[in-house]
Biopython code that builds the backbone (N, CA, C, O; Angstrom):
import numpy as np
from Bio.PDB.StructureBuilder import StructureBuilder

atoms = [
    (1, "MET", "N", (-18.599, 16.442, 19.023)),
    (1, "MET", "CA", (-19.845, 15.765, 18.711)),
    (1, "MET", "C", (-19.591, 14.260, 18.606)),
    (1, "MET", "O", (-18.706, 13.830, 17.867)),
    (2, "THR", "N", (-20.345, 13.483, 19.324)),
    (2, "THR", "CA", (-20.188, 12.039, 19.331)),
    (2, "THR", "C", (-20.835, 11.432, 18.096)),
    (2, "THR", "O", (-21.952, 11.785, 17.715)),
    (3, "LYS", "N", (-20.115, 10.522, 17.489)),
    (3, "LYS", "CA", (-20.628, 9.831, 16.314)),
    (3, "LYS", "C", (-20.833, 8.368, 16.667)),
    (3, "LYS", "O", (-20.042, 7.774, 17.401)),
    (4, "SER", "N", (-21.908, 7.795, 16.133)),
    (4, "SER", "CA", (-22.086, 6.359, 16.327)),
    (4, "SER", "C", (-21.157, 5.646, 15.347)),
    (4, "SER", "O", (-20.986, 6.082, 14.209)),
    (5, "PHE", "N", (-20.573, 4.565, 15.797)),
    (5, "PHE", "CA", (-19.592, 3.835, 14.997)),
    (5, "PHE", "C", (-19.786, 2.346, 15.245)),
    (5, "PHE", "O", (-19.853, 1.908, 16.394)),
    (6, "ALA", "N", (-19.875, 1.571, 14.171)),
    (6, "ALA", "CA", (-20.047, 0.127, 14.323)),
    (6, "ALA", "C", (-19.300, -0.611, 13.221)),
    (6, "ALA", "O", (-19.205, -0.151, 12.083)),
    (7, "ILE", "N", (-18.775, -1.767, 13.597)),
    (7, "ILE", "CA", (-18.082, -2.646, 12.658)),
    (7, "ILE", "C", (-18.797, -3.989, 12.692)),
    (7, "ILE", "O", (-19.096, -4.516, 13.764)),
    (8, "LEU", "N", (-19.071, -4.538, 11.510)),
    (8, "LEU", "CA", (-19.782, -5.805, 11.429)),
    (8, "LEU", "C", (-19.261, -6.580, 10.225)),
    (8, "LEU", "O", (-19.076, -6.004, 9.153)),
    (9, "PHE", "N", (-19.023, -7.872, 10.389)),
    (9, "PHE", "CA", (-18.653, -8.727, 9.266)),
    (9, "PHE", "C", (-19.906, -9.427, 8.783)),
    (9, "PHE", "O", (-20.695, -9.933, 9.582)),
    (10, "GLN", "N", (-20.086, -9.453, 7.465)),
    (10, "GLN", "CA", (-21.302, -10.016, 6.897)),
    (10, "GLN", "C", (-20.962, -10.831, 5.657)),
    (10, "GLN", "O", (-20.137, -10.416, 4.842)),
    (11, "MET", "N", (-21.597, -11.991, 5.516)),
    (11, "MET", "CA", (-21.445, -12.797, 4.303)),
    (11, "MET", "C", (-22.426, -12.307, 3.254)),
    (11, "MET", "O", (-23.564, -11.956, 3.566)),
    (12, "LYS", "N", (-21.977, -12.288, 2.014)),
    (12, "LYS", "CA", (-22.868, -11.932, 0.907)),
    (12, "LYS", "C", (-23.239, -13.213, 0.177)),
    (12, "LYS", "O", (-22.543, -13.644, -0.743)),
    (13, "ARG", "N", (-24.326, -13.803, 0.593)),
    (13, "ARG", "CA", (-24.756, -15.061, -0.010)),
    (13, "ARG", "C", (-25.180, -14.877, -1.463)),
    (13, "ARG", "O", (-25.146, -15.829, -2.242)),
    (14, "THR", "N", (-25.576, -13.669, -1.833)),
    (14, "THR", "CA", (-26.009, -13.404, -3.207)),
    (14, "THR", "C", (-24.834, -13.396, -4.180)),
    (14, "THR", "O", (-25.035, -13.507, -5.389)),
    (15, "LYS", "N", (-23.620, -13.266, -3.674)),
    (15, "LYS", "CA", (-22.429, -13.261, -4.531)),
    (15, "LYS", "C", (-21.622, -14.544, -4.326)),
    (15, "LYS", "O", (-20.394, -14.510, -4.253)),
    (16, "ALA", "N", (-22.318, -15.659, -4.236)),
    (16, "ALA", "CA", (-21.655, -16.939, -3.981)),
    (16, "ALA", "C", (-20.636, -17.250, -5.074)),
    (16, "ALA", "O", (-20.858, -16.975, -6.253)),
    (17, "LEU", "N", (-19.529, -17.821, -4.658)),
    (17, "LEU", "CA", (-18.456, -18.203, -5.564)),
    (17, "LEU", "C", (-18.770, -19.562, -6.188)),
    (17, "LEU", "O", (-19.654, -20.267, -5.699)),
    (18, "PRO", "N", (-18.062, -19.946, -7.264)),
    (18, "PRO", "CA", (-18.339, -21.243, -7.897)),
    (18, "PRO", "C", (-18.226, -22.440, -6.943)),
    (18, "PRO", "O", (-18.911, -23.445, -7.133)),
    (19, "ASN", "N", (-17.372, -22.342, -5.925)),
    (19, "ASN", "CA", (-17.232, -23.453, -4.974)),
    (19, "ASN", "C", (-18.331, -23.451, -3.910)),
    (19, "ASN", "O", (-18.333, -24.305, -3.023)),
    (20, "GLY", "N", (-19.262, -22.503, -3.991)),
    (20, "GLY", "CA", (-20.380, -22.438, -3.056)),
    (20, "GLY", "C", (-20.140, -21.548, -1.854)),
    (20, "GLY", "O", (-21.075, -21.252, -1.111)),
    (21, "ASN", "N", (-18.904, -21.114, -1.647)),
    (21, "ASN", "CA", (-18.599, -20.228, -0.522)),
    (21, "ASN", "C", (-19.116, -18.818, -0.789)),
    (21, "ASN", "O", (-19.276, -18.405, -1.937)),
    (22, "ALA", "N", (-19.368, -18.102, 0.279)),
    (22, "ALA", "CA", (-19.843, -16.717, 0.175)),
    (22, "ALA", "C", (-18.729, -15.778, 0.639)),
    (22, "ALA", "O", (-18.078, -16.043, 1.650)),
    (23, "PRO", "N", (-18.506, -14.680, -0.093)),
    (23, "PRO", "CA", (-17.479, -13.724, 0.334)),
    (23, "PRO", "C", (-17.899, -12.992, 1.609)),
    (23, "PRO", "O", (-19.085, -12.778, 1.861)),
    (24, "ILE", "N", (-16.904, -12.617, 2.400)),
    (24, "ILE", "CA", (-17.154, -11.918, 3.660)),
    (24, "ILE", "C", (-16.765, -10.455, 3.487)),
    (24, "ILE", "O", (-15.675, -10.146, 3.006)),
    (25, "TYR", "N", (-17.659, -9.562, 3.882)),
    (25, "TYR", "CA", (-17.426, -8.125, 3.779)),
    (25, "TYR", "C", (-17.409, -7.495, 5.162)),
    (25, "TYR", "O", (-18.066, -7.970, 6.088)),
    (26, "LEU", "N", (-16.652, -6.427, 5.282)),
    (26, "LEU", "CA", (-16.648, -5.616, 6.497)),
    (26, "LEU", "C", (-17.619, -4.476, 6.268)),
    (26, "LEU", "O", (-17.464, -3.713, 5.313)),
    (27, "TRP", "N", (-18.614, -4.348, 7.127)),
    (27, "TRP", "CA", (-19.548, -3.228, 7.071)),
    (27, "TRP", "C", (-19.131, -2.232, 8.131)),
    (27, "TRP", "O", (-18.986, -2.579, 9.303)),
    (28, "ILE", "N", (-18.941, -1.001, 7.717)),
    (28, "ILE", "CA", (-18.600, 0.077, 8.640)),
    (28, "ILE", "C", (-19.757, 1.057, 8.627)),
    (28, "ILE", "O", (-20.146, 1.552, 7.569)),
    (29, "THR", "N", (-20.306, 1.339, 9.797)),
    (29, "THR", "CA", (-21.424, 2.269, 9.908)),
    (29, "THR", "C", (-21.023, 3.428, 10.804)),
    (29, "THR", "O", (-20.604, 3.237, 11.946)),
    (30, "VAL", "N", (-21.161, 4.641, 10.262)),
    (30, "VAL", "CA", (-20.909, 5.863, 11.024)),
    (30, "VAL", "C", (-22.139, 6.741, 10.867)),
    (30, "VAL", "O", (-22.477, 7.153, 9.757)),
    (31, "ASP", "N", (-22.807, 7.027, 11.972)),
    (31, "ASP", "CA", (-24.031, 7.843, 11.962)),
    (31, "ASP", "C", (-25.030, 7.375, 10.903)),
    (31, "ASP", "O", (-25.504, 8.176, 10.099)),
    (32, "SER", "N", (-25.344, 6.101, 10.903)),
    (32, "SER", "CA", (-26.324, 5.480, 10.005)),
    (32, "SER", "C", (-25.897, 5.466, 8.545)),
    (32, "SER", "O", (-26.707, 5.112, 7.688)),
    (33, "GLU", "N", (-24.678, 5.830, 8.229)),
    (33, "GLU", "CA", (-24.150, 5.766, 6.867)),
    (33, "GLU", "C", (-23.221, 4.558, 6.806)),
    (33, "GLU", "O", (-22.292, 4.449, 7.606)),
    (34, "ARG", "N", (-23.470, 3.641, 5.850)),
    (34, "ARG", "CA", (-22.707, 2.400, 5.803)),
    (34, "ARG", "C", (-21.910, 2.276, 4.516)),
    (34, "ARG", "O", (-22.368, 2.661, 3.440)),
    (35, "VAL", "N", (-20.706, 1.732, 4.650)),
    (35, "VAL", "CA", (-19.876, 1.380, 3.501)),
    (35, "VAL", "C", (-19.393, -0.053, 3.696)),
    (35, "VAL", "O", (-19.384, -0.572, 4.812)),
    (36, "GLU", "N", (-18.993, -0.682, 2.595)),
    (36, "GLU", "CA", (-18.512, -2.058, 2.635)),
    (36, "GLU", "C", (-17.070, -2.115, 2.163)),
    (36, "GLU", "O", (-16.652, -1.352, 1.292)),
    (37, "ILE", "N", (-16.321, -3.030, 2.753)),
    (37, "ILE", "CA", (-14.962, -3.314, 2.302)),
    (37, "ILE", "C", (-14.845, -4.828, 2.194)),
    (37, "ILE", "O", (-15.178, -5.550, 3.134)),
    (38, "ALA", "N", (-14.373, -5.307, 1.052)),
    (38, "ALA", "CA", (-14.183, -6.743, 0.874)),
    (38, "ALA", "C", (-13.009, -7.204, 1.727)),
    (38, "ALA", "O", (-11.965, -6.553, 1.758)),
    (39, "THR", "N", (-13.180, -8.321, 2.416)),
    (39, "THR", "CA", (-12.100, -8.850, 3.254)),
    (39, "THR", "C", (-11.187, -9.786, 2.472)),
    (39, "THR", "O", (-10.130, -10.177, 2.966)),
    (40, "LYS", "N", (-11.586, -10.145, 1.263)),
    (40, "LYS", "CA", (-10.847, -11.091, 0.426)),
    (40, "LYS", "C", (-10.821, -12.488, 1.041)),
    (40, "LYS", "O", (-9.916, -13.277, 0.769)),
    (41, "ARG", "N", (-11.805, -12.784, 1.857)),
    (41, "ARG", "CA", (-11.945, -14.105, 2.455)),
    (41, "ARG", "C", (-13.366, -14.597, 2.201)),
    (41, "ARG", "O", (-14.288, -13.801, 2.022)),
    (42, "ASN", "N", (-13.532, -15.912, 2.187)),
    (42, "ASN", "CA", (-14.859, -16.483, 1.992)),
    (42, "ASN", "C", (-14.999, -17.722, 2.864)),
    (42, "ASN", "O", (-14.016, -18.265, 3.368)),
    (43, "ALA", "N", (-16.236, -18.153, 3.026)),
    (43, "ALA", "CA", (-16.535, -19.315, 3.859)),
    (43, "ALA", "C", (-17.862, -19.915, 3.408)),
    (43, "ALA", "O", (-18.665, -19.244, 2.761)),
    (44, "PRO", "N", (-18.088, -21.180, 3.752)),
    (44, "PRO", "CA", (-19.380, -21.790, 3.418)),
    (44, "PRO", "C", (-20.517, -21.052, 4.128)),
    (44, "PRO", "O", (-20.401, -20.732, 5.311)),
    (45, "PRO", "N", (-21.609, -20.780, 3.419)),
    (45, "PRO", "CA", (-22.723, -20.037, 4.031)),
    (45, "PRO", "C", (-23.304, -20.708, 5.277)),
    (45, "PRO", "O", (-23.823, -20.022, 6.158)),
    (46, "ASP", "N", (-23.225, -22.037, 5.364)),
    (46, "ASP", "CA", (-23.770, -22.705, 6.549)),
    (46, "ASP", "C", (-22.883, -22.495, 7.780)),
    (46, "ASP", "O", (-23.302, -22.792, 8.899)),
    (47, "LYS", "N", (-21.684, -21.996, 7.585)),
    (47, "LYS", "CA", (-20.787, -21.651, 8.700)),
    (47, "LYS", "C", (-20.869, -20.145, 8.935)),
    (47, "LYS", "O", (-19.852, -19.461, 9.052)),
    (48, "ARG", "N", (-22.080, -19.655, 9.001)),
    (48, "ARG", "CA", (-22.340, -18.220, 9.045)),
    (48, "ARG", "C", (-21.586, -17.507, 10.161)),
    (48, "ARG", "O", (-21.083, -18.125, 11.099)),
    (49, "ILE", "N", (-21.528, -16.222, 10.030)),
    (49, "ILE", "CA", (-20.880, -15.396, 11.030)),
    (49, "ILE", "C", (-21.830, -15.247, 12.211)),
    (49, "ILE", "O", (-22.973, -14.816, 12.058)),
    (50, "THR", "N", (-21.346, -15.604, 13.366)),
    (50, "THR", "CA", (-22.165, -15.583, 14.573)),
    (50, "THR", "C", (-22.116, -14.206, 15.220)),
    (50, "THR", "O", (-21.491, -13.281, 14.700)),
    (51, "ALA", "N", (-22.774, -14.087, 16.345)),
    (51, "ALA", "CA", (-22.765, -12.820, 17.087)),
    (51, "ALA", "C", (-21.352, -12.443, 17.509)),
    (51, "ALA", "O", (-21.064, -11.267, 17.735)),
    (52, "ALA", "N", (-20.472, -13.426, 17.615)),
    (52, "ALA", "CA", (-19.077, -13.160, 17.986)),
    (52, "ALA", "C", (-18.258, -12.700, 16.783)),
    (52, "ALA", "O", (-17.053, -12.480, 16.905)),
    (53, "GLN", "N", (-18.895, -12.553, 15.631)),
    (53, "GLN", "CA", (-18.234, -12.094, 14.413)),
    (53, "GLN", "C", (-17.147, -13.062, 13.958)),
    (53, "GLN", "O", (-16.045, -12.646, 13.598)),
    (54, "LYS", "N", (-17.462, -14.349, 13.976)),
    (54, "LYS", "CA", (-16.517, -15.375, 13.564)),
    (54, "LYS", "C", (-17.204, -16.385, 12.665)),
    (54, "LYS", "O", (-18.427, -16.526, 12.671)),
    (55, "VAL", "N", (-16.387, -17.080, 11.894)),
    (55, "VAL", "CA", (-16.871, -18.212, 11.123)),
    (55, "VAL", "C", (-16.864, -19.405, 12.071)),
    (55, "VAL", "O", (-15.889, -19.631, 12.788)),
    (56, "MET", "N", (-17.940, -20.157, 12.072)),
    (56, "MET", "CA", (-18.030, -21.297, 12.985)),
    (56, "MET", "C", (-17.150, -22.435, 12.490)),
    (56, "MET", "O", (-16.974, -22.617, 11.285)),
    (57, "GLY", "N", (-16.609, -23.189, 13.412)),
    (57, "GLY", "CA", (-15.834, -24.370, 13.065)),
    (57, "GLY", "C", (-14.434, -24.346, 13.636)),
    (57, "GLY", "O", (-13.912, -23.297, 14.014)),
    (58, "ASN", "N", (-13.831, -25.539, 13.692)),
    (58, "ASN", "CA", (-12.475, -25.677, 14.209)),
    (58, "ASN", "C", (-11.485, -26.107, 13.133)),
    (58, "ASN", "O", (-10.366, -26.509, 13.450)),
    (59, "THR", "N", (-11.880, -26.026, 11.875)),
    (59, "THR", "CA", (-10.975, -26.421, 10.801)),
    (59, "THR", "C", (-9.882, -25.368, 10.639)),
    (59, "THR", "O", (-10.000, -24.245, 11.129)),
    (60, "ASP", "N", (-8.825, -25.754, 9.944)),
    (60, "ASP", "CA", (-7.737, -24.804, 9.693)),
    (60, "ASP", "C", (-8.232, -23.607, 8.888)),
    (60, "ASP", "O", (-7.805, -22.476, 9.120)),
    (61, "ASP", "N", (-9.144, -23.865, 7.930)),
    (61, "ASP", "CA", (-9.691, -22.768, 7.125)),
    (61, "ASP", "C", (-10.463, -21.781, 7.992)),
    (61, "ASP", "O", (-10.300, -20.569, 7.856)),
    (62, "ALA", "N", (-11.298, -22.298, 8.879)),
    (62, "ALA", "CA", (-12.090, -21.423, 9.758)),
    (62, "ALA", "C", (-11.175, -20.612, 10.666)),
    (62, "ALA", "O", (-11.399, -19.420, 10.877)),
    (63, "ARG", "N", (-10.153, -21.255, 11.199)),
    (63, "ARG", "CA", (-9.210, -20.536, 12.066)),
    (63, "ARG", "C", (-8.464, -19.457, 11.296)),
    (63, "ARG", "O", (-8.240, -18.361, 11.810)),
    (64, "SER", "N", (-8.080, -19.769, 10.066)),
    (64, "SER", "CA", (-7.372, -18.793, 9.234)),
    (64, "SER", "C", (-8.256, -17.583, 8.934)),
    (64, "SER", "O", (-7.816, -16.439, 9.045)),
    (65, "VAL", "N", (-9.505, -17.847, 8.555)),
    (65, "VAL", "CA", (-10.444, -16.759, 8.264)),
    (65, "VAL", "C", (-10.679, -15.925, 9.517)),
    (65, "VAL", "O", (-10.660, -14.696, 9.450)),
    (66, "ASN", "N", (-10.901, -16.570, 10.655)),
    (66, "ASN", "CA", (-11.151, -15.848, 11.905)),
    (66, "ASN", "C", (-9.960, -14.992, 12.307)),
    (66, "ASN", "O", (-10.131, -13.877, 12.799)),
    (67, "SER", "N", (-8.766, -15.503, 12.102)),
    (67, "SER", "CA", (-7.560, -14.738, 12.415)),
    (67, "SER", "C", (-7.473, -13.495, 11.527)),
    (67, "SER", "O", (-7.141, -12.405, 11.995)),
    (68, "HIS", "N", (-7.776, -13.677, 10.240)),
    (68, "HIS", "CA", (-7.746, -12.548, 9.303)),
    (68, "HIS", "C", (-8.803, -11.505, 9.674)),
    (68, "HIS", "O", (-8.528, -10.306, 9.638)),
    (69, "LEU", "N", (-9.997, -11.951, 10.025)),
    (69, "LEU", "CA", (-11.063, -11.019, 10.405)),
    (69, "LEU", "C", (-10.690, -10.250, 11.668)),
    (69, "LEU", "O", (-10.978, -9.058, 11.775)),
    (70, "LYS", "N", (-10.057, -10.917, 12.617)),
    (70, "LYS", "CA", (-9.631, -10.251, 13.852)),
    (70, "LYS", "C", (-8.588, -9.177, 13.542)),
    (70, "LYS", "O", (-8.616, -8.097, 14.131)),
    (71, "THR", "N", (-7.672, -9.470, 12.624)),
    (71, "THR", "CA", (-6.658, -8.492, 12.222)),
    (71, "THR", "C", (-7.308, -7.273, 11.584)),
    (71, "THR", "O", (-6.933, -6.139, 11.883)),
    (72, "ILE", "N", (-8.280, -7.502, 10.707)),
    (72, "ILE", "CA", (-8.991, -6.395, 10.061)),
    (72, "ILE", "C", (-9.734, -5.570, 11.102)),
    (72, "ILE", "O", (-9.721, -4.340, 11.045)),
    (73, "GLU", "N", (-10.379, -6.236, 12.051)),
    (73, "GLU", "CA", (-11.110, -5.530, 13.105)),
    (73, "GLU", "C", (-10.163, -4.649, 13.928)),
    (73, "GLU", "O", (-10.492, -3.505, 14.242)),
    (74, "GLN", "N", (-9.005, -5.178, 14.272)),
    (74, "GLN", "CA", (-8.028, -4.401, 15.039)),
    (74, "GLN", "C", (-7.546, -3.189, 14.254)),
    (74, "GLN", "O", (-7.386, -2.106, 14.817)),
    (75, "LYS", "N", (-7.311, -3.368, 12.945)),
    (75, "LYS", "CA", (-6.891, -2.245, 12.104)),
    (75, "LYS", "C", (-7.985, -1.184, 12.041)),
    (75, "LYS", "O", (-7.698, 0.013, 12.061)),
    (76, "ALA", "N", (-9.233, -1.625, 11.964)),
    (76, "ALA", "CA", (-10.347, -0.678, 11.893)),
    (76, "ALA", "C", (-10.412, 0.174, 13.156)),
    (76, "ALA", "O", (-10.575, 1.391, 13.076)),
    (77, "TYR", "N", (-10.286, -0.458, 14.317)),
    (77, "TYR", "CA", (-10.315, 0.311, 15.565)),
    (77, "TYR", "C", (-9.091, 1.214, 15.693)),
    (77, "TYR", "O", (-9.174, 2.297, 16.271)),
    (78, "GLU", "N", (-7.967, 0.774, 15.159)),
    (78, "GLU", "CA", (-6.762, 1.606, 15.170)),
    (78, "GLU", "C", (-6.959, 2.852, 14.303)),
    (78, "GLU", "O", (-6.576, 3.953, 14.699)),
    (79, "VAL", "N", (-7.553, 2.678, 13.126)),
    (79, "VAL", "CA", (-7.838, 3.816, 12.242)),
    (79, "VAL", "C", (-8.817, 4.763, 12.920)),
    (79, "VAL", "O", (-8.638, 5.980, 12.862)),
    (80, "TYR", "N", (-9.844, 4.225, 13.560)),
    (80, "TYR", "CA", (-10.836, 5.046, 14.251)),
    (80, "TYR", "C", (-10.178, 5.880, 15.346)),
    (80, "TYR", "O", (-10.426, 7.081, 15.458)),
    (81, "ARG", "N", (-9.339, 5.234, 16.151)),
    (81, "ARG", "CA", (-8.636, 5.932, 17.237)),
    (81, "ARG", "C", (-7.728, 7.030, 16.678)),
    (81, "ARG", "O", (-7.671, 8.135, 17.218)),
    (82, "GLU", "N", (-7.021, 6.711, 15.593)),
    (82, "GLU", "CA", (-6.128, 7.691, 14.971)),
    (82, "GLU", "C", (-6.906, 8.895, 14.438)),
    (82, "GLU", "O", (-6.466, 10.036, 14.584)),
    (83, "MET", "N", (-8.054, 8.641, 13.825)),
    (83, "MET", "CA", (-8.861, 9.739, 13.290)),
    (83, "MET", "C", (-9.367, 10.638, 14.417)),
    (83, "MET", "O", (-9.435, 11.856, 14.256)),
    (84, "ILE", "N", (-9.719, 10.046, 15.547)),
    (84, "ILE", "CA", (-10.167, 10.842, 16.695)),
    (84, "ILE", "C", (-9.011, 11.670, 17.241)),
    (84, "ILE", "O", (-9.169, 12.860, 17.513)),
    (85, "GLU", "N", (-7.849, 11.040, 17.402)),
    (85, "GLU", "CA", (-6.688, 11.747, 17.946)),
    (85, "GLU", "C", (-6.265, 12.916, 17.063)),
    (85, "GLU", "O", (-5.889, 13.977, 17.563)),
    (86, "ARG", "N", (-6.328, 12.715, 15.744)),
    (86, "ARG", "CA", (-5.909, 13.771, 14.810)),
    (86, "ARG", "C", (-7.043, 14.730, 14.464)),
    (86, "ARG", "O", (-6.875, 15.650, 13.664)),
    (87, "LYS", "N", (-8.193, 14.500, 15.076)),
    (87, "LYS", "CA", (-9.375, 15.347, 14.867)),
    (87, "LYS", "C", (-9.785, 15.415, 13.395)),
    (87, "LYS", "O", (-10.172, 16.471, 12.893)),
    (88, "ILE", "N", (-9.695, 14.280, 12.718)),
    (88, "ILE", "CA", (-10.124, 14.168, 11.327)),
    (88, "ILE", "C", (-11.625, 13.888, 11.336)),
    (88, "ILE", "O", (-12.075, 12.998, 12.058)),
    (89, "PRO", "N", (-12.414, 14.631, 10.546)),
    (89, "PRO", "CA", (-13.862, 14.381, 10.507)),
    (89, "PRO", "C", (-14.143, 12.928, 10.092)),
    (89, "PRO", "O", (-13.624, 12.439, 9.088)),
    (90, "ILE", "N", (-14.958, 12.272, 10.874)),
    (90, "ILE", "CA", (-15.230, 10.855, 10.627)),
    (90, "ILE", "C", (-16.576, 10.696, 9.936)),
    (90, "ILE", "O", (-17.626, 11.032, 10.483)),
    (91, "THR", "N", (-16.511, 10.176, 8.725)),
    (91, "THR", "CA", (-17.700, 9.736, 8.001)),
    (91, "THR", "C", (-17.403, 8.314, 7.543)),
    (91, "THR", "O", (-16.260, 7.863, 7.606)),
    (92, "ALA", "N", (-18.415, 7.621, 7.089)),
    (92, "ALA", "CA", (-18.203, 6.251, 6.631)),
    (92, "ALA", "C", (-17.213, 6.226, 5.470)),
    (92, "ALA", "O", (-16.342, 5.358, 5.409)),
    (93, "GLN", "N", (-17.349, 7.181, 4.549)),
    (93, "GLN", "CA", (-16.479, 7.195, 3.375)),
    (93, "GLN", "C", (-15.043, 7.570, 3.734)),
    (93, "GLN", "O", (-14.108, 6.961, 3.215)),
    (94, "THR", "N", (-14.844, 8.562, 4.611)),
    (94, "THR", "CA", (-13.469, 8.920, 4.986)),
    (94, "THR", "C", (-12.819, 7.768, 5.748)),
    (94, "THR", "O", (-11.618, 7.532, 5.616)),
    (95, "PHE", "N", (-13.604, 7.060, 6.539)),
    (95, "PHE", "CA", (-13.068, 5.905, 7.255)),
    (95, "PHE", "C", (-12.638, 4.824, 6.266)),
    (95, "PHE", "O", (-11.561, 4.244, 6.404)),
    (96, "LYS", "N", (-13.482, 4.557, 5.272)),
    (96, "LYS", "CA", (-13.143, 3.553, 4.258)),
    (96, "LYS", "C", (-11.884, 3.965, 3.505)),
    (96, "LYS", "O", (-11.010, 3.136, 3.252)),
    (97, "ASP", "N", (-11.792, 5.236, 3.149)),
    (97, "ASP", "CA", (-10.607, 5.722, 2.438)),
    (97, "ASP", "C", (-9.342, 5.495, 3.255)),
    (97, "ASP", "O", (-8.316, 5.091, 2.707)),
    (98, "ARG", "N", (-9.404, 5.750, 4.560)),
    (98, "ARG", "CA", (-8.245, 5.538, 5.440)),
    (98, "ARG", "C", (-7.901, 4.050, 5.524)),
    (98, "ARG", "O", (-6.725, 3.685, 5.502)),
    (99, "MET", "N", (-8.909, 3.196, 5.620)),
    (99, "MET", "CA", (-8.663, 1.749, 5.674)),
    (99, "MET", "C", (-8.024, 1.260, 4.377)),
    (99, "MET", "O", (-7.093, 0.456, 4.405)),
    (100, "MET", "N", (-8.519, 1.740, 3.255)),
    (100, "MET", "CA", (-7.981, 1.314, 1.968)),
    (100, "MET", "C", (-6.569, 1.855, 1.760)),
    (100, "MET", "O", (-5.748, 1.190, 1.129)),
    (101, "ALA", "N", (-6.274, 3.034, 2.270)),
    (101, "ALA", "CA", (-4.923, 3.597, 2.165)),
    (101, "ALA", "C", (-3.946, 2.716, 2.931)),
    (101, "ALA", "O", (-2.832, 2.485, 2.462)),
    (102, "LEU", "N", (-4.337, 2.224, 4.093)),
    (102, "LEU", "CA", (-3.484, 1.308, 4.852)),
    (102, "LEU", "C", (-3.225, 0.041, 4.058)),
    (102, "LEU", "O", (-2.110, -0.481, 4.053)),
    (103, "LYS", "N", (-4.248, -0.450, 3.392)),
    (103, "LYS", "CA", (-4.123, -1.676, 2.620)),
    (103, "LYS", "C", (-3.174, -1.472, 1.440)),
    (103, "LYS", "O", (-2.326, -2.322, 1.170)),
    (104, "ARG", "N", (-3.315, -0.342, 0.733)),
    (104, "ARG", "CA", (-2.433, -0.054, -0.399)),
    (104, "ARG", "C", (-0.989, 0.091, 0.068)),
    (104, "ARG", "O", (-0.068, -0.391, -0.591)),
    (105, "LYS", "N", (-0.794, 0.749, 1.192)),
    (105, "LYS", "CA", (0.542, 0.948, 1.748)),
    (105, "LYS", "C", (1.174, -0.411, 2.074)),
    (105, "LYS", "O", (2.342, -0.644, 1.762)),
    (106, "TYR", "N", (0.411, -1.292, 2.692)),
    (106, "TYR", "CA", (0.902, -2.619, 3.040)),
    (106, "TYR", "C", (1.255, -3.400, 1.780)),
    (106, "TYR", "O", (2.294, -4.058, 1.738)),
    (107, "ASN", "N", (0.404, -3.339, 0.747)),
    (107, "ASN", "CA", (0.661, -4.066, -0.494)),
    (107, "ASN", "C", (1.923, -3.565, -1.179)),
    (107, "ASN", "O", (2.683, -4.366, -1.723)),
    (108, "LYS", "N", (2.165, -2.253, -1.165)),
    (108, "LYS", "CA", (3.372, -1.709, -1.780)),
    (108, "LYS", "C", (4.617, -2.192, -1.046)),
    (108, "LYS", "O", (5.616, -2.534, -1.678)),
    (109, "ILE", "N", (4.564, -2.220, 0.269)),
    (109, "ILE", "CA", (5.706, -2.701, 1.053)),
    (109, "ILE", "C", (5.957, -4.175, 0.748)),
    (109, "ILE", "O", (7.105, -4.588, 0.584)),
    (110, "THR", "N", (4.901, -4.963, 0.673)),
    (110, "THR", "CA", (5.036, -6.387, 0.370)),
    (110, "THR", "C", (5.646, -6.583, -1.010)),
    (110, "THR", "O", (6.514, -7.439, -1.182)),
    (111, "GLU", "N", (5.202, -5.799, -2.003)),
    (111, "GLU", "CA", (5.754, -5.897, -3.350)),
    (111, "GLU", "C", (7.236, -5.561, -3.360)),
    (111, "GLU", "O", (8.013, -6.218, -4.054)),
    (112, "GLN", "N", (7.640, -4.552, -2.606)),
    (112, "GLN", "CA", (9.046, -4.167, -2.550)),
    (112, "GLN", "C", (9.888, -5.266, -1.917)),
    (112, "GLN", "O", (11.006, -5.524, -2.363)),
    (113, "ILE", "N", (9.370, -5.907, -0.895)),
    (113, "ILE", "CA", (10.106, -6.989, -0.239)),
    (113, "ILE", "C", (10.268, -8.164, -1.196)),
    (113, "ILE", "O", (11.340, -8.766, -1.262)),
    (114, "ILE", "N", (9.223, -8.494, -1.929)),
    (114, "ILE", "CA", (9.275, -9.610, -2.874)),
    (114, "ILE", "C", (10.247, -9.304, -4.010)),
    (114, "ILE", "O", (10.961, -10.195, -4.471)),
    (115, "ALA", "N", (10.279, -8.052, -4.464)),
    (115, "ALA", "CA", (11.147, -7.659, -5.574)),
    (115, "ALA", "C", (12.627, -7.760, -5.208)),
    (115, "ALA", "O", (13.472, -7.949, -6.082)),
    (116, "VAL", "N", (12.937, -7.635, -3.932)),
    (116, "VAL", "CA", (14.345, -7.656, -3.501)),
    (116, "VAL", "C", (14.863, -9.034, -3.474)),
    (116, "VAL", "O", (16.027, -9.250, -3.136)),
]
sb = StructureBuilder()
sb.init_structure("model")
sb.init_model(0)
sb.init_chain("A")
sb.init_seg("    ")
for serial, (resi, resn, name, xyz) in enumerate(atoms, 1):
    if name == "N":
        sb.init_residue(resn, " ", resi, " ")
    sb.init_atom(name, np.array(xyz, "f"), 0.0, 1.0, " ", f" {name:<3s}", serial, name[0])
structure = sb.get_structure()
């Protein structure tokens, strides 16, 4: 059974930070069910995310944010492909759980490297 799947980056202007920047969230939609994952990145609201799913601008900050968003997007498609290959039922929540598990795994490895 084919499932609809979409990835979208969205700024949450309602949760503006003290410096005026808005946090960027990853929206994952599977069969009209949506979940959000914080990207831990923010940008000025006037540099909104365009149709290309990027923060506008050529500053170092914009390039850094865009690079991070591209990495997250690649990981999301990798998780999606893996779930299809392993025949794991895909829902928005199971997808989010898999994405967060990757993040926790990466953080643990980073902590171990720093501790050494």
